[in-house]
C-alpha positions, -999 to +999 in steps of 0.1 A: +201+182-350+198+145-354+182+133-387+174+096-394+169+083-429+150+051-435+159+032-466+193+024-485+180+029-519+191+056-544+170+084-528+181+074-490+218+073-500+217+107-519+200+123-490+221+109-463+251+120-482+242+156-488+225+162-455+255+148-435+273+179-443+250+199-418+233+175-398+241+143-377+226+118-399+217+080-392+208+057-422+187+028-413+191-002-437+176-038-435+205-060-449+236-065-428+257-066-459+250-032-470+254-018-435+290-035-433+295-019-467+286+015-459+305+015-427+337+004-445+333+025-476+309+053-469+285+067-495+298+075-528+280+101-551+291+101-588+281+134-605+268+132-640+293+160-651+322+160-629+340+140-602+324+122-572+322+127-534+324+100-507+311+107-470+307+084-442+275+085-421+264+066-391+245+033-404+222+011-382+201-020-389+163-014-389+144-029-360+108-034-362+101-029-325+127-002-315+115+037-313+136+061-331+151+088-312+160+111-341+144+147-342+134+143-377+129+112-396+130+112-434+113+082-450+129+071-483+113+037-488+091+028-517+053+032-513+049-007-509+074-007-481+055+018-458+031-007-442+060-027-425+075+004-408+044+023-397+042+006-361+076+021-353+068+056-370+036+056-349+059+056-315+073+091-325+064+118-300+052+153-304+089+165-303+098+147-335+088+151-372+084+127-401+092+137-437+077+113-462+096+113-498+073+087-518+064+088-552+025+088-560-001+097-534-014+067-518+005+073-486-014+105-479-043+081-468-020+066-441-011+101-426-042+106-406-029+078-384-004+100-369-015+122-340+017+132-322+047+139-347+043+167-370+042+153-406+057+166-436+053+154-472+078+160-501+085+155-536+121+146-550+130+163-584+164+149-585+175+121-608+194+096-591+204+062-600+216+034-575+248+018-586+255-007-558+249-007-521+271+023-514+271+041-545+245+064-565+247+083-597+234+118-594+221+122-629+203+152-627+200+180-601+165+193-589+148+203-560+132+188-529+098+204-522+082+201-489+049+209-472+033+204-438+003+179-436-023+190-433-004+225-426+028+232-409+024+239-373+049+267-366+052+256-328+069+225-338+105+235-335+124+201-351+110+207-386+114+246-386+152+240-375+156+215-400+143+236-428+162+266-417+192+247-413+190+232-449+183+266-464+211+283-448+237+257-452+232+236-485+204+251-501+225+264-530+240+230-539+209+209-525+179+231-534+148+230-511+115+248-517+087+251-489+052+249-502+022+261-484-002+238-504+008+200-498-022+188-521-012+210-551+025+200-546+017+164-546-009+166-576+019+181-597+042+154-590+016+128-594+007+140-628+045+139-639+049+104-626+016+093-641+026+101-675+064+097-677+068+066-656+044+041-672+051+052-707+089+050-705+083+014-688+060+003-715+079+015-745+113+008-728+128+040-734+146+068-716+125+099-707+137+122-735+123+097-761+089+106-754+096+140-768+117+131-797+093+105-810+062+121-820+041+091-817+053+088-781+046+123-775+012+120-788+004+092-763+017+116-736-007+143-746-037+119-747-029+104-716-025+142-700-058+153-717-076+123-696-060+135-663-064+171-667-097+171-647-072+174-618-058+207-629-076+240-630-087+251-665-062+282-666-034+262-655-037+231-679-012+245-707+012+254-678+011+219-662+016+203-697+048+225-704+060+216-671+057+178-678+077+183-710+102+204-692+107+175-669+112+152-697+135+174-713+157+180-682+159+143-673+162+132-711+190+109-703+173+093-674+155+060-671+124+065-648+123+043-616+092+023-631+113+013-661+143+002-640+121-017-618+105-035-647+138-043-661+151-054-628+121-077-620+112-056-590+076-045-579+068-011-592+048+018-574+020+016-603-006+012-575+003+044-557+006+064-592-020+052-615-039+031-591-043+065-570-052+084-601-079+058-611-096+060-576-094+098-578-112+096-612-138+074-599-146+098-568-151+124-592-174+103-616-147+105-646-139+079-670-103+072-677-101+044-701-065+051-711-051+054-677-067+021-668-052+004-699-018+019-689-023+004-652-030-031-666-003-028-690+023-020-663+010-048-640+013-073-670+049-062-676+057-065-638+043-099-636+062-111-665+095-096-654+090-110-618+086-146-632+119-143-649+137-137-618+120-165-599 
């Protein structure tokens, strides 16, 4: 089975490396420098606890007007990079499937544009940091959760073959969970991102500091209390414990939003907090803390980008 992975960032490199043990993987990148480096050196994954592994995969330059021939395409770009690649993705046929692995949920609104390929959405629970164009550090092993949008069509063989192949061959070392409810799966990840990412970016701390510092934890709790309208009442305590558990498991990690701010890159705050604010407006909810966090991150992003001009 041929798997195409779009994006040479941390997630794209990790998934290309791990999935290449079972599938024929092609990684699509935008820069020739990265393509050449990957062809020469392969992808190196540094494990947080022990050793490293290097694997070579097929690497091609992304072309904005060339249809993809892969059976299943994994989109591992940032949210704000989707618009540029949508025209090519829309060329996919009924025999192909597309898996979106973005943070936030703003890409959900784009999925109705697809009528032919089967659409899957997923969330990444791994901790992974890009070291350079061909090296990532796997800082925390988690799971990949996927679900069909709006539901999985069992008649589409590409997705089923992909899922079965993943579970049967690499599911132990690279866990996969198939969810029936895409919306519940995405909301859970959205809440985790909406609390951990902006707070760590604003305070410039690693994830674990949000629990170790009582004042930071108070901020977490207040923010969660404002957002818990998205969670059923009998599940709110469980969701709060889940968010704290993610913080604990990724204690030594720096969130992607914190890293983006520190590097002067655009963040995904619009897809995370921006989407959360839109949901609140639709339900007539007031979310002043969330709005404050959104403006604060946008301000940090503006200042950081100016430093790199």
